[in-house]
MDAnalysis code that builds the backbone (N, CA, C; Angstrom):
import MDAnalysis as mda
import numpy as np

u = mda.Universe.empty(555, n_residues=185, atom_resindex=np.repeat(np.arange(185), 3), trajectory=True)
u.add_TopologyAttr("name", ["N", "CA", "C"] * 185)
u.add_TopologyAttr("resid", np.arange(1, 186))
u.add_TopologyAttr("resname", ["UNK", "UNK", "UNK", "UNK", "UNK", "UNK", "UNK", "UNK", "UNK", "UNK", "UNK", "UNK", "UNK", "UNK", "UNK", "UNK", "UNK", "UNK", "UNK", "UNK", "UNK", "UNK", "UNK", "UNK", "UNK", "UNK", "UNK", "UNK", "UNK", "UNK", "UNK", "UNK", "UNK", "UNK", "UNK", "UNK", "UNK", "UNK", "UNK", "UNK", "UNK", "UNK", "UNK", "UNK", "UNK", "UNK", "UNK", "UNK", "UNK", "UNK", "UNK", "UNK", "UNK", "UNK", "UNK", "UNK", "UNK", "UNK", "UNK", "UNK", "UNK", "UNK", "UNK", "UNK", "UNK", "UNK", "UNK", "UNK", "UNK", "UNK", "UNK", "UNK", "UNK", "UNK", "UNK", "UNK", "UNK", "UNK", "UNK", "UNK", "UNK", "UNK", "UNK", "UNK", "UNK", "UNK", "UNK", "UNK", "UNK", "UNK", "UNK", "UNK", "UNK", "UNK", "UNK", "UNK", "UNK", "UNK", "UNK", "UNK", "UNK", "UNK", "UNK", "UNK", "UNK", "UNK", "UNK", "UNK", "UNK", "UNK", "UNK", "UNK", "UNK", "UNK", "UNK", "UNK", "UNK", "UNK", "UNK", "UNK", "UNK", "UNK", "UNK", "UNK", "UNK", "UNK", "UNK", "UNK", "UNK", "UNK", "UNK", "UNK", "UNK", "UNK", "UNK", "UNK", "UNK", "UNK", "UNK", "UNK", "UNK", "UNK", "UNK", "UNK", "UNK", "UNK", "UNK", "UNK", "UNK", "UNK", "UNK", "UNK", "UNK", "UNK", "UNK", "UNK", "UNK", "UNK", "UNK", "UNK", "UNK", "UNK", "UNK", "UNK", "UNK", "UNK", "UNK", "UNK", "UNK", "UNK", "UNK", "UNK", "UNK", "UNK", "UNK", "UNK", "UNK", "UNK", "UNK", "UNK", "UNK", "UNK", "UNK", "UNK", "UNK"])
u.atoms.positions = np.array([
    [-120.545, -46.951, -61.186],
    [-120.045, -47.316, -62.429],
    [-121.041, -46.846, -63.583],
    [-122.294, -46.926, -63.325],
    [-123.207, -46.324, -64.194],
    [-123.039, -44.844, -64.497],
    [-122.784, -44.112, -63.449],
    [-122.488, -42.633, -63.635],
    [-121.222, -42.465, -64.472],
    [-120.165, -43.227, -64.204],
    [-118.908, -43.062, -64.885],
    [-119.112, -43.357, -66.334],
    [-119.950, -44.424, -66.629],
    [-120.210, -44.781, -68.005],
    [-120.826, -43.666, -68.754],
    [-121.804, -43.014, -68.135],
    [-122.498, -41.885, -68.737],
    [-121.455, -40.642, -68.843],
    [-120.637, -40.442, -67.876],
    [-119.664, -39.411, -67.907],
    [-118.799, -39.500, -69.073],
    [-118.323, -40.756, -69.302],
    [-117.349, -40.891, -70.429],
    [-118.078, -40.853, -71.813],
    [-119.292, -41.562, -71.902],
    [-119.995, -41.541, -73.127],
    [-120.429, -40.127, -73.614],
    [-120.791, -39.295, -72.598],
    [-121.185, -37.959, -72.799],
    [-120.058, -36.998, -72.997],
    [-118.827, -37.531, -72.903],
    [-117.585, -36.725, -73.076],
    [-117.500, -35.506, -72.027],
    [-117.969, -35.720, -70.835],
    [-117.990, -34.721, -69.781],
    [-116.529, -34.481, -69.291],
    [-115.627, -35.332, -69.627],
    [-114.235, -35.182, -69.230],
    [-113.546, -34.122, -70.031],
    [-114.071, -33.704, -71.115],
    [-113.414, -32.803, -72.008],
    [-113.044, -31.415, -71.330],
    [-113.929, -30.991, -70.410],
    [-113.587, -29.676, -69.705],
    [-112.472, -29.792, -68.770],
    [-112.021, -30.988, -68.411],
    [-110.900, -31.258, -67.489],
    [-109.609, -31.610, -68.192],
    [-109.565, -31.724, -69.442],
    [-108.373, -32.186, -70.210],
    [-107.197, -31.165, -69.925],
    [-106.084, -31.734, -69.661],
    [-104.800, -30.990, -69.394],
    [-103.731, -31.906, -69.535],
    [-102.470, -31.438, -69.218],
    [-101.323, -32.368, -69.241],
    [-100.925, -32.714, -67.818],
    [-99.961, -33.562, -67.658],
    [-99.485, -33.955, -66.294],
    [-98.608, -32.848, -65.721],
    [-98.236, -31.828, -66.442],
    [-97.411, -30.781, -65.896],
    [-98.234, -29.731, -65.384],
    [-97.979, -29.198, -64.142],
    [-98.809, -28.233, -63.477],
    [-98.642, -26.833, -64.186],
    [-99.702, -26.239, -64.618],
    [-99.686, -24.940, -65.351],
    [-99.063, -23.848, -64.483],
    [-99.382, -23.838, -63.228],
    [-98.877, -22.817, -62.283],
    [-97.602, -23.176, -61.689],
    [-97.017, -24.389, -62.115],
    [-95.772, -24.861, -61.537],
    [-95.641, -24.940, -60.024],
    [-96.686, -25.389, -59.376],
    [-96.568, -25.489, -57.983],
    [-96.985, -26.912, -57.552],
    [-96.516, -27.210, -56.353],
    [-96.850, -28.505, -55.732],
    [-97.356, -28.116, -54.342],
    [-98.511, -28.727, -53.983],
    [-99.175, -28.360, -52.657],
    [-99.234, -29.589, -51.856],
    [-98.845, -29.491, -50.590],
    [-99.145, -30.650, -49.662],
    [-100.202, -30.061, -48.684],
    [-101.286, -30.721, -48.619],
    [-102.397, -30.321, -47.813],
    [-103.043, -31.438, -47.071],
    [-104.041, -31.120, -46.294],
    [-104.707, -32.215, -45.515],
    [-105.825, -32.802, -46.431],
    [-106.162, -34.059, -46.029],
    [-107.150, -34.834, -46.756],
    [-108.621, -34.484, -46.376],
    [-108.792, -33.378, -45.440],
    [-109.998, -33.078, -44.946],
    [-110.974, -32.776, -46.088],
    [-112.228, -33.418, -45.969],
    [-113.244, -33.258, -47.102],
    [-113.573, -31.817, -47.315],
    [-113.545, -30.994, -46.328],
    [-113.981, -29.540, -46.505],
    [-113.006, -28.874, -47.455],
    [-111.846, -29.426, -47.723],
    [-110.828, -28.699, -48.600],
    [-110.872, -29.154, -50.038],
    [-111.662, -30.275, -50.336],
    [-111.649, -30.828, -51.711],
    [-111.834, -29.864, -52.779],
    [-112.847, -29.080, -52.663],
    [-113.170, -27.984, -53.688],
    [-112.774, -26.622, -53.119],
    [-112.856, -26.362, -51.773],
    [-112.547, -25.087, -51.268],
    [-111.101, -24.548, -51.454],
    [-110.208, -25.400, -51.154],
    [-108.785, -24.977, -51.366],
    [-108.479, -24.506, -52.808],
    [-108.736, -25.411, -53.804],
    [-108.491, -24.850, -55.149],
    [-109.211, -23.574, -55.525],
    [-110.439, -23.495, -55.010],
    [-111.176, -22.205, -55.378],
    [-110.587, -21.057, -54.677],
    [-110.185, -21.204, -53.328],
    [-109.553, -20.207, -52.591],
    [-108.220, -19.730, -53.141],
    [-107.606, -20.601, -53.930],
    [-106.258, -20.294, -54.463],
    [-106.351, -19.999, -56.015],
    [-107.587, -19.893, -56.488],
    [-107.827, -19.667, -57.862],
    [-107.085, -20.718, -58.769],
    [-107.273, -22.051, -58.419],
    [-106.701, -23.177, -59.117],
    [-107.738, -23.912, -59.896],
    [-107.423, -24.212, -61.156],
    [-108.349, -24.994, -61.898],
    [-107.593, -26.387, -62.229],
    [-108.254, -27.236, -62.764],
    [-107.708, -28.606, -63.138],
    [-106.469, -28.345, -63.923],
    [-105.347, -29.020, -63.436],
    [-104.131, -28.924, -64.258],
    [-103.211, -27.828, -63.766],
    [-103.583, -26.928, -62.727],
    [-102.726, -25.845, -62.319],
    [-101.706, -26.361, -61.371],
    [-101.959, -27.318, -60.527],
    [-101.037, -27.680, -59.458],
    [-101.071, -29.223, -59.191],
    [-99.848, -29.718, -58.611],
    [-99.835, -31.045, -58.121],
    [-100.299, -30.926, -56.641],
    [-101.336, -31.705, -56.308],
    [-101.810, -31.600, -54.951],
    [-101.616, -32.968, -54.267],
    [-100.925, -32.989, -53.144],
    [-100.575, -34.224, -52.382],
    [-101.367, -34.068, -51.027],
    [-102.240, -35.052, -50.692],
    [-102.984, -34.941, -49.544],
    [-102.630, -36.076, -48.478],
    [-102.627, -35.797, -47.218],
    [-102.445, -36.723, -46.138],
    [-103.274, -36.163, -44.918],
    [-103.196, -36.986, -43.948],
    [-103.797, -36.519, -42.653],
    [-103.034, -35.453, -42.056],
    [-103.509, -34.241, -42.000],
    [-102.892, -33.128, -41.371],
    [-101.786, -32.376, -42.149],
    [-101.607, -32.647, -43.366],
    [-100.601, -32.053, -44.214],
    [-99.260, -32.132, -43.559],
    [-98.929, -33.256, -42.863],
    [-97.722, -33.465, -42.078],
    [-96.693, -34.218, -42.887],
    [-95.499, -33.640, -42.889],
    [-94.259, -34.391, -43.332],
    [-93.666, -34.888, -42.036],
    [-93.429, -36.156, -42.003],
    [-92.778, -36.781, -40.748],
    [-91.440, -37.287, -41.043],
    [-91.124, -37.521, -42.352],
    [-89.800, -38.136, -42.655],
    [-89.223, -37.325, -43.950],
    [-88.013, -37.008, -43.901],
    [-87.400, -36.390, -45.042],
    [-87.270, -37.382, -46.226],
    [-87.347, -38.633, -45.954],
    [-87.320, -39.657, -47.000],
    [-88.572, -40.529, -47.067],
    [-89.682, -39.956, -46.785],
    [-90.974, -40.644, -46.883],
    [-91.631, -40.388, -48.228],
    [-92.827, -40.910, -48.370],
    [-93.568, -40.859, -49.596],
    [-93.956, -39.356, -50.005],
    [-94.252, -38.548, -48.985],
    [-94.687, -37.140, -49.303],
    [-93.459, -36.375, -49.877],
    [-92.277, -36.461, -49.302],
    [-91.094, -35.765, -49.826],
    [-90.759, -36.357, -51.149],
    [-90.758, -37.663, -51.378],
    [-90.579, -38.239, -52.632],
    [-91.474, -37.642, -53.720],
    [-92.711, -37.463, -53.421],
    [-93.635, -36.876, -54.378],
    [-93.327, -35.423, -54.595],
    [-92.966, -34.682, -53.613],
    [-92.557, -33.285, -53.854],
    [-91.336, -33.284, -54.789],
    [-90.382, -34.046, -54.497],
    [-89.091, -34.033, -55.395],
    [-89.469, -34.471, -56.826],
    [-90.332, -35.464, -56.958],
    [-90.790, -35.877, -58.374],
    [-91.418, -34.669, -59.024],
    [-92.294, -33.965, -58.338],
    [-92.994, -32.882, -58.949],
    [-92.057, -31.758, -59.362],
    [-91.015, -31.567, -58.538],
    [-89.951, -30.477, -58.793],
    [-89.078, -30.890, -59.936],
    [-88.648, -32.154, -59.935],
    [-87.614, -32.524, -60.935],
    [-88.207, -33.058, -62.273],
    [-89.336, -33.729, -62.154],
    [-89.810, -34.413, -63.394],
    [-91.140, -33.750, -63.920],
    [-91.813, -32.965, -63.150],
    [-93.124, -32.543, -63.606],
    [-93.232, -30.965, -63.650],
    [-92.063, -30.264, -63.686],
    [-91.912, -28.842, -63.822],
    [-92.563, -27.999, -62.799],
    [-92.768, -28.498, -61.631],
    [-93.166, -27.580, -60.472],
    [-91.855, -26.766, -60.035],
    [-92.079, -25.587, -59.553],
    [-90.964, -24.768, -59.126],
    [-91.138, -24.250, -57.716],
    [-92.331, -24.412, -57.172],
    [-92.535, -23.882, -55.697],
    [-93.350, -24.976, -54.962],
    [-93.294, -24.876, -53.656],
    [-93.850, -25.819, -52.735],
    [-94.708, -25.030, -51.773],
    [-95.863, -25.494, -51.508],
    [-96.812, -24.895, -50.530],
    [-97.204, -26.035, -49.559],
    [-97.022, -25.722, -48.272],
    [-97.464, -26.631, -47.292],
    [-98.709, -25.901, -46.663],
    [-99.900, -26.553, -46.797],
    [-101.155, -25.845, -46.343],
    [-101.898, -26.679, -45.327],
    [-101.809, -26.220, -44.001],
    [-102.550, -26.856, -43.025],
    [-103.986, -26.089, -42.949],
    [-104.705, -26.535, -41.995],
    [-106.029, -25.785, -41.813],
    [-106.439, -25.865, -40.391],
    [-107.168, -24.801, -39.987],
    [-107.811, -24.714, -38.738],
    [-108.741, -25.860, -38.566],
    [-109.057, -26.246, -37.335],
    [-110.005, -27.279, -36.899],
    [-109.662, -28.659, -37.577],
    [-108.432, -28.863, -37.678],
    [-107.890, -30.151, -38.248],
    [-108.134, -31.298, -37.266],
    [-108.532, -32.461, -37.833],
    [-108.734, -33.591, -37.056],
    [-107.440, -34.176, -36.420],
    [-106.333, -33.790, -36.905],
    [-104.970, -34.272, -36.410],
    [-104.584, -33.391, -35.164],
    [-105.404, -32.275, -34.930],
    [-104.982, -31.470, -33.757],
    [-105.371, -32.236, -32.474],
    [-104.397, -32.465, -31.694],
    [-104.645, -33.096, -30.382],
    [-105.049, -34.577, -30.530],
    [-104.825, -35.189, -31.678],
    [-105.235, -36.642, -31.780],
    [-104.452, -37.469, -30.850],
    [-105.185, -38.356, -30.128],
    [-104.548, -39.237, -29.104],
    [-104.330, -40.578, -29.807],
    [-103.071, -41.015, -29.974],
    [-102.722, -42.241, -30.518],
    [-103.262, -43.431, -29.811],
    [-103.455, -43.277, -28.460],
    [-104.083, -44.413, -27.672],
    [-105.503, -44.599, -28.147],
    [-106.268, -43.482, -28.457],
    [-107.622, -43.673, -28.882],
    [-107.726, -44.308, -30.236],
    [-106.742, -43.892, -31.135],
    [-106.687, -44.521, -32.514],
    [-106.477, -46.018, -32.333],
    [-105.518, -46.409, -31.586],
    [-105.195, -47.860, -31.340],
    [-106.458, -48.568, -30.783],
    [-107.096, -47.936, -29.756],
    [-108.307, -48.536, -29.219],
    [-109.377, -48.727, -30.268],
    [-109.544, -47.741, -31.218],
    [-110.487, -47.849, -32.301],
    [-110.074, -48.939, -33.299],
    [-108.792, -49.076, -33.522],
    [-108.319, -50.203, -34.333],
    [-108.735, -51.566, -33.756],
    [-108.463, -51.630, -32.436],
    [-108.822, -52.975, -31.835],
    [-110.349, -53.190, -31.847],
    [-111.164, -52.055, -31.563],
    [-112.633, -52.177, -31.627],
    [-113.104, -52.596, -32.985],
    [-112.348, -52.269, -34.015],
    [-112.763, -52.555, -35.456],
    [-112.129, -53.965, -35.887],
    [-111.532, -54.616, -35.032],
    [-111.073, -56.042, -35.314],
    [-109.524, -56.270, -35.423],
    [-108.763, -55.242, -35.320],
    [-107.291, -55.423, -35.342],
    [-106.899, -56.114, -33.972],
    [-106.369, -57.279, -34.108],
    [-106.068, -58.049, -32.892],
    [-104.984, -57.368, -32.010],
    [-105.069, -57.497, -30.690],
    [-104.122, -56.926, -29.776],
    [-102.768, -57.438, -30.004],
    [-102.607, -58.690, -30.384],
    [-101.247, -59.202, -30.630],
    [-100.587, -58.575, -31.783],
    [-101.345, -58.013, -32.766],
    [-100.745, -57.316, -33.945],
    [-100.040, -56.039, -33.404],
    [-100.841, -55.346, -32.600],
    [-100.431, -54.044, -32.048],
    [-99.062, -54.396, -31.152],
    [-99.204, -55.419, -30.358],
    [-98.073, -55.715, -29.501],
    [-96.789, -56.173, -30.364],
    [-97.017, -56.904, -31.431],
    [-95.954, -57.248, -32.342],
    [-95.308, -56.042, -32.959],
    [-96.139, -55.159, -33.462],
    [-95.600, -53.960, -34.046],
    [-94.775, -53.175, -33.090],
    [-95.248, -52.993, -31.825],
    [-94.476, -52.214, -30.765],
    [-93.182, -52.905, -30.570],
    [-93.048, -54.154, -30.600],
    [-91.838, -54.908, -30.235],
    [-90.999, -55.195, -31.426],
    [-91.404, -54.676, -32.585],
    [-90.617, -54.798, -33.831],
    [-89.922, -53.551, -34.209],
    [-89.868, -52.616, -33.261],
    [-89.193, -51.399, -33.567],
    [-90.094, -50.273, -34.216],
    [-91.354, -50.553, -34.437],
    [-92.267, -49.581, -34.990],
    [-93.031, -48.851, -33.795],
    [-92.702, -47.586, -33.782],
    [-93.346, -46.652, -32.849],
    [-94.648, -46.286, -33.241],
    [-95.617, -47.145, -33.116],
    [-96.990, -46.898, -33.599],
    [-97.567, -45.703, -33.035],
    [-97.223, -45.398, -31.760],
    [-97.858, -44.234, -31.142],
    [-97.254, -42.921, -31.576],
    [-95.956, -42.905, -31.920],
    [-95.351, -41.726, -32.563],
    [-95.915, -41.591, -33.927],
    [-96.070, -42.555, -34.671],
    [-96.545, -42.605, -36.027],
    [-98.028, -42.079, -36.125],
    [-98.762, -42.350, -35.100],
    [-100.258, -41.878, -35.151],
    [-100.367, -40.576, -34.430],
    [-99.373, -39.939, -33.838],
    [-99.624, -38.691, -33.212],
    [-99.805, -37.587, -34.142],
    [-100.715, -36.691, -33.736],
    [-100.995, -35.488, -34.523],
    [-100.097, -34.355, -34.153],
    [-100.767, -33.231, -33.716],
    [-100.031, -31.965, -33.321],
    [-100.891, -31.205, -32.451],
    [-100.365, -30.318, -31.650],
    [-101.062, -29.399, -30.820],
    [-101.418, -28.083, -31.466],
    [-100.517, -27.673, -32.369],
    [-100.617, -26.368, -33.053],
    [-100.493, -26.521, -34.569],
    [-101.492, -26.197, -35.311],
    [-101.382, -26.227, -36.822],
    [-100.303, -25.370, -37.272],
    [-100.054, -24.199, -36.680],
    [-99.033, -23.371, -37.086],
    [-97.626, -23.986, -36.939],
    [-97.378, -24.589, -35.838],
    [-96.154, -25.220, -35.530],
    [-95.955, -26.513, -36.471],
    [-97.022, -27.136, -36.746],
    [-96.998, -28.267, -37.628],
    [-96.608, -27.934, -39.091],
    [-97.255, -26.772, -39.522],
    [-96.901, -26.291, -40.872],
    [-95.446, -25.844, -40.956],
    [-95.005, -25.157, -39.837],
    [-93.553, -24.731, -39.872],
    [-92.596, -25.976, -39.803],
    [-92.902, -26.958, -39.094],
    [-92.117, -28.132, -39.011],
    [-91.997, -28.834, -40.357],
    [-93.154, -28.918, -41.098],
    [-93.139, -29.569, -42.397],
    [-92.410, -28.730, -43.397],
    [-92.545, -27.364, -43.286],
    [-91.752, -26.518, -44.230],
    [-90.236, -26.786, -43.944],
    [-89.822, -26.748, -42.759],
    [-88.498, -27.012, -42.404],
    [-87.870, -28.313, -42.998],
    [-88.731, -29.402, -42.900],
    [-88.265, -30.619, -43.495],
    [-88.002, -30.491, -45.019],
    [-88.949, -29.845, -45.680],
    [-88.810, -29.593, -47.090],
    [-87.577, -28.688, -47.382],
    [-87.520, -27.523, -46.758],
    [-86.446, -26.607, -46.932],
    [-85.067, -27.151, -46.693],
    [-84.900, -28.014, -45.711],
    [-83.546, -28.533, -45.387],
    [-83.229, -29.887, -46.056],
    [-84.168, -30.261, -46.974],
    [-83.750, -31.545, -47.672],
    [-82.631, -31.393, -48.576],
    [-81.703, -32.410, -48.416],
    [-80.450, -32.266, -49.239],
    [-80.740, -32.407, -50.713],
    [-81.832, -32.902, -51.152],
    [-82.122, -32.975, -52.530],
    [-83.111, -31.990, -53.102],
    [-83.460, -31.001, -52.341],
    [-84.291, -29.938, -52.785],
    [-83.468, -29.012, -53.755],
    [-84.114, -28.762, -54.943],
    [-83.394, -27.796, -55.799],
    [-83.068, -26.480, -55.111],
    [-81.746, -26.006, -55.146],
    [-81.502, -24.757, -54.583],
    [-82.410, -23.629, -55.087],
    [-82.767, -22.732, -54.264],
    [-83.596, -21.632, -54.615],
    [-85.049, -21.900, -54.825],
    [-85.459, -23.136, -54.359],
    [-86.879, -23.466, -54.380],
    [-87.721, -22.735, -53.207],
    [-88.636, -21.954, -53.610],
    [-89.575, -21.285, -52.556],
    [-90.407, -22.357, -51.862],
    [-90.371, -22.438, -50.560],
    [-91.235, -23.330, -49.878],
    [-91.997, -22.416, -48.931],
    [-93.344, -22.433, -49.161],
    [-94.267, -21.547, -48.340],
    [-95.125, -22.338, -47.438],
    [-95.446, -21.708, -46.290],
    [-96.335, -22.416, -45.272],
    [-97.557, -21.584, -45.076],
    [-98.701, -22.169, -45.231],
    [-100.006, -21.446, -45.104],
    [-100.905, -22.182, -44.198],
    [-101.955, -21.505, -43.735],
    [-103.093, -22.146, -43.072],
    [-104.328, -21.633, -43.672],
    [-105.273, -22.540, -44.032],
    [-106.616, -22.117, -44.581],
    [-107.658, -22.393, -43.595],
    [-108.607, -21.427, -43.548],
    [-109.830, -21.657, -42.808],
    [-110.794, -22.533, -43.489],
    [-111.232, -23.685, -42.980],
    [-112.054, -24.609, -43.695],
    [-113.480, -24.163, -43.968],
    [-113.886, -23.134, -43.378],
    [-115.314, -22.564, -43.663],
    [-115.224, -21.429, -44.741],
    [-114.265, -20.545, -44.586],
    [-114.217, -19.375, -45.410],
    [-113.201, -19.457, -46.565],
    [-112.227, -20.266, -46.494],
    [-111.214, -20.290, -47.489],
    [-110.060, -19.255, -47.228],
    [-110.162, -18.516, -46.162],
    [-109.153, -17.445, -45.996],
    [-107.814, -18.121, -45.679],
    [-106.798, -17.602, -46.382],
    [-105.420, -18.138, -46.241],
    [-104.554, -17.197, -45.382],
    [-103.852, -17.760, -44.575],
    [-102.952, -17.069, -43.670],
    [-101.556, -17.546, -43.963],
    [-100.684, -16.510, -44.285],
    [-99.248, -16.842, -44.517],
    [-98.529, -17.181, -43.266],
    [-97.964, -18.315, -43.048],
    [-97.204, -18.694, -41.917],
    [-95.747, -18.439, -42.179],
    [-95.249, -18.781, -43.330],
    [-93.931, -18.617, -43.738],
    [-93.869, -18.341, -45.307],
    [-93.259, -17.257, -45.643],
    [-93.214, -16.852, -47.067],
    [-91.888, -17.408, -47.614],
    [-91.962, -18.263, -48.606],
    [-90.694, -18.915, -49.174],
    [-89.822, -17.846, -49.946],
    [-90.393, -16.822, -50.505],
    [-89.561, -15.784, -51.134],
    [-88.775, -14.973, -50.101],
    [-89.457, -14.607, -49.076],
    [-88.704, -13.832, -48.004],
    [-87.559, -14.708, -47.337],
    [-87.899, -15.931, -47.188],
    [-86.924, -16.859, -46.629],
    [-85.720, -16.879, -47.452],
    [-85.852, -17.086, -48.787],
    [-84.791, -17.173, -49.710],
    [-84.044, -15.826, -49.706],
    [-84.679, -14.694, -49.723],
    [-84.039, -13.379, -49.728],
    [-83.185, -13.240, -48.433],
    [-83.684, -13.644, -47.375],
    [-82.946, -13.537, -46.057],
    [-81.696, -14.352, -46.007],
    [-81.581, -15.392, -46.931],
    [-80.430, -16.211, -46.931],
    [-79.272, -15.761, -47.936],
    [-79.606, -14.678, -48.667],
    [-78.675, -14.184, -49.677],
    [-77.598, -13.262, -48.957],
])
């Protein structure tokens, strides 16, 4: 709080002033991995205000009507974004994650076993919900397909899939949204 007070009093925020509308008109879904916090924007030549960036574990879209897709649609319809980028990364913590281990860690940190049991018997597939992926490329492709096939996606919206290397920032194109749209004409 002391740092923040100085930050505001010294007007350090001024170099970050922008609007809520992304200057480059893009929305990015990427992983919450700490290595990407500054690396991804630098690797894409983004500055504050250029893009809407949505982060979650693994850059995974699991539901066409979940929070991630809702955020994408709001960015496209209300915040002047025109393109979508799904960007996974190599060495992701969601690669090969074992939901049994996650549940064991929950229990070890104090979540009572009856809670896990109740969730399982309430129709919540906790193990499916906690499952990661085996291939970052396939995960990116799956998430891109969820977005591309969404009934509320504005027609003609380019949806790209990329993978970034978390050490070098090198971007690999998995699926090019422009080529995809051209192939459908």
